[in-house]
C-alpha positions as CSV (number, residue, x, y, z in Angstrom):
1,M,0.0,0.0,0.0
2,L,1.3,3.5,-0.9
3,Q,2.1,5.4,2.3
4,T,-0.2,8.3,3.0
5,V,1.8,11.6,3.1
6,K,1.1,13.6,6.2
7,V,-0.5,17.0,5.7
8,N,-0.7,20.1,7.9
9,K,-3.9,19.6,9.9
10,K,-4.3,23.4,10.4
11,Y,-5.7,23.7,6.9
12,F,-9.5,23.9,6.5
13,T,-10.2,24.2,10.2
14,K,-12.0,27.5,9.6
15,L,-14.3,26.1,6.8
16,D,-18.0,26.1,7.7
17,L,-19.0,22.7,6.5
18,S,-22.7,23.6,7.0
19,K,-22.3,25.8,3.9
20,I,-20.7,23.1,1.8
21,P,-22.9,20.8,-0.4
22,S,-22.1,17.1,-0.5
23,P,-20.2,15.6,-2.2
24,C,-17.9,18.4,-3.0
25,Y,-14.2,19.2,-3.7
26,V,-13.1,22.4,-2.0
27,I,-9.9,24.1,-3.1
28,D,-8.3,26.6,-0.8
29,T,-6.7,29.3,-3.0
30,K,-4.7,30.6,-0.1
31,V,-2.8,27.3,0.2
32,L,-2.2,27.4,-3.6
33,E,-0.7,30.9,-3.2
34,D,1.5,29.7,-0.4
35,N,2.7,26.8,-2.5
36,L,3.4,29.1,-5.4
37,K,5.5,31.4,-3.2
38,I,7.9,28.5,-2.7
39,F,8.2,27.9,-6.4
40,S,8.6,31.6,-7.1
41,Q,11.5,31.9,-4.7
42,L,13.1,28.8,-6.2
43,K,12.8,30.3,-9.7
44,T,14.4,33.6,-8.4
45,D,17.2,31.7,-6.7
46,T,18.1,29.3,-9.5
47,N,16.5,30.6,-12.8
48,V,14.9,27.2,-13.5
49,K,11.7,26.8,-15.4
50,I,8.8,25.2,-13.6
51,L,5.9,23.6,-15.4
52,L,2.6,22.4,-14.1
53,A,2.1,18.7,-14.7
54,L,-1.5,18.6,-16.1
55,K,-1.7,14.9,-15.5
56,A,-2.0,15.7,-11.8
57,F,-4.2,18.7,-11.9
58,S,-5.8,20.5,-14.8
59,L,-8.6,22.7,-13.3
60,K,-8.4,25.6,-15.9
61,N,-10.2,28.1,-13.6
62,L,-7.0,28.2,-11.5
63,F,-4.6,28.6,-14.5
64,P,-4.5,32.4,-14.1
65,I,-3.2,32.0,-10.5
66,F,-0.6,29.4,-11.6
67,S,0.6,31.2,-14.8
68,N,1.6,34.3,-12.8
69,V,4.4,32.2,-11.3
70,L,4.9,29.1,-13.4
71,D,6.5,29.0,-16.9
72,G,3.9,26.7,-18.6
73,V,2.7,23.2,-18.5
74,C,3.8,19.7,-19.4
75,A,1.2,17.7,-21.3
76,S,0.8,14.0,-21.8
77,G,-0.8,14.2,-25.2
78,I,-2.9,16.3,-27.6
79,N,-5.8,17.2,-25.4
80,E,-3.6,18.4,-22.5
81,A,-1.4,20.3,-25.0
82,K,-4.5,22.1,-26.4
83,L,-5.8,22.9,-22.9
84,G,-2.5,24.3,-21.9
85,K,-2.1,26.4,-25.1
86,K,-5.7,27.8,-24.8
87,Y,-5.9,28.5,-21.1
88,F,-2.4,28.6,-19.7
89,G,0.2,29.7,-22.3
90,G,3.9,29.8,-21.8
91,L,6.0,26.8,-22.5
92,I,4.0,23.7,-23.6
93,S,6.1,20.6,-23.2
94,T,4.5,17.5,-24.5
95,Y,5.6,13.9,-23.9
96,S,3.9,10.7,-24.8
97,P,5.1,7.0,-24.8
98,A,4.1,7.0,-28.4
99,F,2.7,9.7,-30.7
100,K,0.0,9.0,-33.4
101,D,0.5,10.2,-37.0
102,I,-3.1,11.6,-37.1
103,E,-2.4,13.8,-34.0
104,F,1.2,14.8,-34.6
105,D,0.6,17.9,-36.7
106,D,-1.5,19.3,-33.8
107,I,1.2,18.2,-31.3
108,I,3.7,20.4,-33.2
109,K,1.1,23.2,-33.5
110,Y,0.5,23.4,-29.7
111,S,3.9,22.5,-28.3
112,Q,7.2,24.3,-28.0
113,H,9.0,21.2,-26.6
114,I,8.3,17.6,-27.6
115,T,9.9,14.7,-25.7
116,F,10.1,11.4,-27.5
117,N,10.1,8.1,-25.8
118,S,12.2,6.0,-28.2
119,I,14.8,6.2,-30.9
120,S,12.3,5.0,-33.5
121,Q,9.9,7.8,-32.7
122,I,12.7,10.3,-33.0
123,N,13.7,8.9,-36.3
124,K,10.1,9.0,-37.5
125,Y,9.3,12.6,-36.5
126,R,12.7,14.3,-36.5
127,N,12.4,16.0,-39.8
128,L,8.9,17.3,-39.1
129,C,10.1,18.9,-35.9
130,V,13.2,20.4,-37.6
131,N,11.1,21.8,-40.5
132,K,8.6,23.3,-38.1
133,N,11.4,24.7,-35.8
134,V,10.1,22.7,-32.8
135,N,12.5,21.9,-30.1
136,F,12.6,18.2,-29.2
137,G,14.3,15.9,-26.8
138,V,14.3,12.3,-25.5
139,R,13.2,10.7,-22.3
140,I,15.7,8.4,-20.7
141,N,15.2,5.6,-18.2
142,P,18.0,5.9,-15.6
143,L,17.5,2.2,-14.6
144,Y,17.6,3.5,-11.0
145,S,14.8,4.5,-8.7
146,E,14.0,4.7,-5.0
147,V,10.3,4.1,-5.5
148,D,9.3,0.8,-3.8
149,I,6.0,0.3,-5.4
150,L,6.4,-1.2,-8.9
151,K,3.3,0.6,-10.3
152,Y,4.9,3.9,-9.6
153,N,8.5,3.0,-10.5
154,S,9.0,4.2,-14.0
155,S,12.7,3.3,-14.1
156,N,12.6,-0.4,-13.7
157,L,14.1,-2.7,-16.3
158,N,10.7,-3.5,-17.9
159,S,9.4,0.1,-17.9
160,R,7.9,1.3,-21.2
161,L,8.9,4.9,-20.3
162,G,12.2,6.1,-21.8
163,I,15.3,4.8,-23.5
164,H,17.5,2.7,-21.3
165,I,20.4,5.0,-20.3
166,N,23.0,2.5,-21.4
167,Q,21.5,2.6,-24.9
168,L,22.0,6.3,-25.5
169,D,25.1,5.7,-27.7
170,K,22.7,4.3,-30.3
171,L,20.9,7.6,-30.6
172,D,22.0,10.2,-33.2
173,F,22.0,13.4,-31.2
174,T,21.8,15.6,-34.3
175,D,19.0,18.2,-33.6
176,V,18.2,16.6,-30.2
177,K,18.0,19.6,-27.8
178,G,17.1,18.0,-24.5
179,I,17.1,15.1,-22.0
180,H,14.1,14.3,-19.8
181,F,13.9,11.8,-17.0
182,H,11.2,11.2,-14.4
183,S,11.8,8.6,-11.7
184,L,10.5,10.1,-8.5
185,C,7.2,9.8,-6.7
186,E,6.4,12.0,-3.7
187,Q,10.1,12.1,-2.7
188,N,12.6,14.4,-1.0
189,F,15.7,15.9,-2.5
190,D,18.1,13.0,-1.8
191,A,16.3,10.7,-4.3
192,L,16.9,13.3,-7.0
193,E,20.5,13.7,-6.2
194,N,21.1,10.0,-6.1
195,T,19.4,9.5,-9.5
196,W,21.4,12.3,-11.1
197,N,24.6,10.7,-9.8
198,K,23.7,7.5,-11.7
199,I,22.8,9.5,-14.9
200,W,25.8,11.9,-15.1
201,P,28.4,9.4,-16.2
202,Y,26.3,8.7,-19.3
203,L,25.5,12.3,-20.1
204,K,28.8,14.2,-19.4
205,N,30.1,13.6,-22.9
206,K,26.7,14.6,-24.5
207,V,25.6,17.7,-22.6
208,K,27.6,20.1,-24.9
209,K,25.0,19.2,-27.6
210,L,22.0,19.9,-25.4
211,E,20.0,23.1,-24.5
212,W,17.8,21.8,-21.7
213,I,17.5,19.0,-19.0
214,N,14.1,18.2,-17.7
215,L,14.2,16.7,-14.2
216,G,10.5,15.6,-14.5
217,G,8.1,15.5,-11.5
218,G,7.7,13.7,-8.2
219,H,9.5,16.4,-6.3
220,H,7.6,17.1,-3.1
221,I,9.0,20.6,-2.9
222,T,6.1,22.1,-0.9
223,R,6.2,19.5,1.9
224,S,7.4,20.9,5.2
225,D,10.4,18.5,5.5
226,Y,11.6,19.0,1.9
227,N,15.3,20.1,1.8
228,L,15.0,23.3,-0.3
229,N,18.5,24.5,0.4
230,K,20.0,21.3,-1.0
231,L,17.7,21.5,-4.0
232,T,18.7,25.2,-4.7
233,N,22.4,24.4,-4.5
234,F,22.0,21.4,-6.6
235,L,20.2,23.3,-9.4
236,L,22.8,26.0,-9.4
237,E,25.6,23.5,-9.7
238,L,23.7,21.6,-12.4
239,K,23.2,24.7,-14.5
240,T,26.9,25.6,-14.2
241,K,28.1,22.0,-14.9
242,T,25.9,21.5,-18.0
243,N,25.3,25.0,-19.3
244,C,21.7,23.9,-19.9
245,Q,18.3,25.3,-19.0
246,I,17.0,23.2,-16.1
247,I,13.3,22.4,-16.0
248,L,11.1,20.9,-13.3
249,E,7.6,19.4,-13.8
250,P,5.9,19.2,-10.4
251,G,2.2,18.4,-10.3
252,E,1.2,17.2,-6.9
253,A,3.6,19.6,-5.1
254,I,1.9,22.6,-6.6
255,V,-1.6,21.7,-5.2
256,F,-0.3,19.8,-2.2
257,Q,-2.7,20.2,0.8
258,S,-4.9,22.6,-1.1
259,G,-8.0,20.4,-1.6
260,I,-10.4,18.4,0.4
261,L,-13.3,16.1,-0.5
262,V,-16.5,16.5,1.5
263,G,-19.1,13.9,1.7
264,E,-21.8,12.7,4.1
265,I,-23.0,9.5,5.8
266,L,-26.1,8.2,3.9
267,D,-26.8,5.0,5.8
268,Y,-25.4,2.2,7.9
269,I,-25.4,-1.5,7.4
270,H,-24.5,-4.2,10.0
271,G,-22.2,-3.2,12.8
272,D,-22.6,-2.6,16.5
273,N,-20.9,-5.8,17.7
274,D,-17.4,-7.2,17.9
275,K,-17.5,-9.4,14.9
276,I,-19.2,-7.1,12.3
277,P,-17.9,-3.6,11.8
278,N,-20.0,-0.5,11.5
279,I,-20.2,0.1,7.7
280,G,-21.1,3.6,6.8
281,I,-22.3,4.3,3.2
282,T,-21.3,7.7,2.0
283,D,-22.0,9.7,-1.2
284,I,-18.2,9.6,-1.9
285,S,-17.2,6.8,-4.2
286,P,-13.5,6.1,-4.3
287,V,-14.0,4.3,-7.7
288,C,-15.6,7.5,-9.2
289,H,-14.2,10.4,-7.1
290,M,-10.7,9.4,-5.9
291,P,-9.6,6.3,-7.9
292,D,-6.1,6.3,-6.5
293,V,-7.6,5.0,-3.2
294,I,-8.1,1.8,-5.0
295,E,-5.5,2.0,-7.7
296,A,-2.5,2.8,-5.5
297,P,-3.9,1.7,-3.1
298,Y,-3.8,4.1,-0.1
299,R,-5.8,5.3,2.8
300,P,-6.7,9.0,2.6
301,L,-6.5,11.0,5.8
302,L,-9.8,11.8,7.5
303,M,-10.1,15.3,9.0
304,N,-10.0,15.3,12.8
305,E,-9.6,11.5,13.1
306,P,-8.6,10.5,16.7
307,T,-6.0,7.9,17.3
308,Q,-8.6,5.7,19.0
309,G,-12.4,5.6,19.1
310,K,-15.5,4.1,17.4
311,K,-14.4,2.3,14.3
312,V,-16.4,2.8,11.1
313,L,-15.7,1.2,7.7
314,L,-16.5,3.9,5.1
315,G,-17.5,3.1,1.6
316,G,-19.2,4.5,-1.5
317,P,-22.6,4.2,-3.1
318,S,-21.6,2.2,-6.2
319,C,-22.3,-1.5,-6.8
320,L,-18.6,-2.4,-6.8
321,A,-17.9,-4.6,-3.7
322,G,-14.5,-2.9,-3.5
323,D,-15.8,0.6,-3.4
324,V,-14.3,1.1,0.1
325,I,-12.5,4.2,1.4
326,G,-11.1,2.6,4.6
327,E,-11.7,2.1,8.3
328,Y,-11.6,5.2,10.5
329,N,-11.8,6.2,14.1
330,F,-14.5,8.6,15.4
331,L,-15.0,9.9,18.9
332,K,-18.6,8.7,18.5
333,K,-20.4,7.0,15.7
334,P,-21.4,9.7,13.2
335,N,-25.1,10.2,12.6
336,I,-26.7,9.8,9.2
337,G,-26.3,13.1,7.5
338,D,-23.1,14.0,9.2
339,K,-20.2,15.2,7.0
340,V,-16.9,13.4,6.5
341,V,-13.9,15.2,5.1
342,F,-10.9,13.7,3.4
343,L,-7.7,15.7,3.2
344,D,-5.3,16.5,0.4
345,Q,-7.7,15.6,-2.4
346,A,-6.8,18.0,-5.2
347,H,-4.1,16.1,-7.1
348,Y,-5.0,13.0,-9.0
349,T,-8.7,13.2,-8.1
350,L,-10.5,15.7,-10.4
351,V,-8.4,14.5,-13.3
352,K,-9.4,10.9,-12.8
353,T,-13.1,11.1,-12.0
354,N,-15.5,8.9,-13.9
355,F,-19.2,8.2,-14.2
356,F,-19.2,4.5,-13.2
357,N,-22.8,3.5,-12.2
358,G,-23.9,7.0,-13.4
359,I,-22.7,8.4,-10.0
360,N,-22.5,12.1,-10.3
361,H,-19.3,14.0,-9.9
362,P,-18.8,16.2,-6.8
363,K,-19.2,19.9,-7.1
364,V,-16.0,22.0,-7.2
365,I,-15.7,25.0,-4.9
366,L,-13.0,27.6,-4.6
367,W,-12.5,28.9,-1.1
368,N,-10.1,31.4,0.3
369,S,-9.3,30.7,3.9
370,E,-8.1,34.3,4.5
371,S,-11.2,36.1,3.1
372,N,-13.6,33.3,3.6
373,D,-14.9,33.9,0.0
374,L,-16.5,30.8,-1.4
375,K,-17.6,30.1,-5.0
376,V,-19.0,27.1,-6.7
377,I,-17.2,26.9,-10.1
378,K,-18.5,23.6,-11.4
379,S,-21.6,21.5,-10.9
380,F,-22.5,18.3,-12.7
381,D,-25.9,16.9,-13.7
382,F,-27.5,14.3,-16.0
383,K,-26.3,16.1,-19.1
384,D,-22.7,15.5,-18.2
385,F,-23.4,11.8,-17.8
386,E,-25.5,11.7,-21.0
387,T,-22.9,13.3,-23.2
388,R,-20.3,11.0,-21.7
389,N,-22.1,8.0,-23.2
C-alpha cells in the first residue's frame, strides 16, 4: 500500500461545513498561493523553469493563478497540450510514450518542446520537428529508482517509459536539444541527487550538444520537510556544470494540501458488535471520485480523526464490492447526514473522476481561507453523464 503523506492539519479548520454541499471538492486558493510562493522563490534563486504537470491537476479556472508564477505546462498528449495552449500559455512541453500520426501535426502546433520516448519515434518525426522549428528531446530511463511500489516505479528494467540510459550511444543526437527523466514519486531531494549521480556518467560527454535538461516530476517541494536549500544548491551546480536550462515538472507539489473532498453518511449497514464492523455508506465513491484510493492503493487522511475511538468502515454508493475508502476512528459513531472530510484531495482526483454507475461528480468549490470567499465553479448533472455515453 502506498504510504499516506502527512499534511498540515491546520488547513480547512475555519471552513464552515454547513455551507458546503455534498459531495464536493473544496480548493483553498490561499494554500495554492503559499505553495506558489515557494516555487517563485526557487525560480528567483536558480533561474529554473517550472511547469505544471497537467496529468496531476488541470482545473483551468485556476490557471491564471498558476501562470503568474509558473512557466507553462507539461502535457501527456494532444488534449492536455490544447488545454495548456488555450488557457495557460507559456512553454507547452509534450511527452507521450508514443505519438500517433493523425495527431502529430497538432502536437507540433500546440507544443514548444516535444519529448520522444524511443529512438524509432525520434527517427520517425525528427524532420517534421526540424522543419517546423520545434525543439525536441528524448526521455531516458536511468534504470535507477528509490520508488518501492512497482506501479509507480517508471525506471525499472521493464518500464515502457524512456530509452535505457545504457543505450544512449545508439541515438543520433543531431538536432536533439534536451534530455528528460522522471523517476521520482512524492520524494525528497536526496532521491533526485542519487538519481542524477547515476545519470551523469552517461551524459557528461553529451551535454555540450544539449540546451535543456528536464528533471521531471515527483519532487515534493512544498512538503514541510523538503530540503529546499540542498535543491537550490544542486540546481545552481547543475546549471553551471551542464550550461543547460533546467526544467522541473511538479504536479502534486503545486496543489499539495490545497484540496479536500467533503461527503456525508447516507446509511449504515450491519455493525454494533465485535464481529461485524459499522459500515457507513457515503456519497463519496473512491471508484468514481478518488480512484487512487483503489489503484495505489492508499488510505486517505480523515479530518480530525482521533488515534482511537469508534471504528467505522466507510464506503461509497456504487455496486462495486471494493468501493471502500477505509476504516476510520471517530469519537462517537457519526449520525446519518453527518459530514466526513478527506484531506489532500486536489491532485490525481479531479483529473481521474468517472461516471461509473452513473454516479454524479462532486461539485467543485474555490474557497479562500483568509477572506472566507466561497464560490461554486463547477456542478454536474445528467447532461454530463448523458454526453459521456
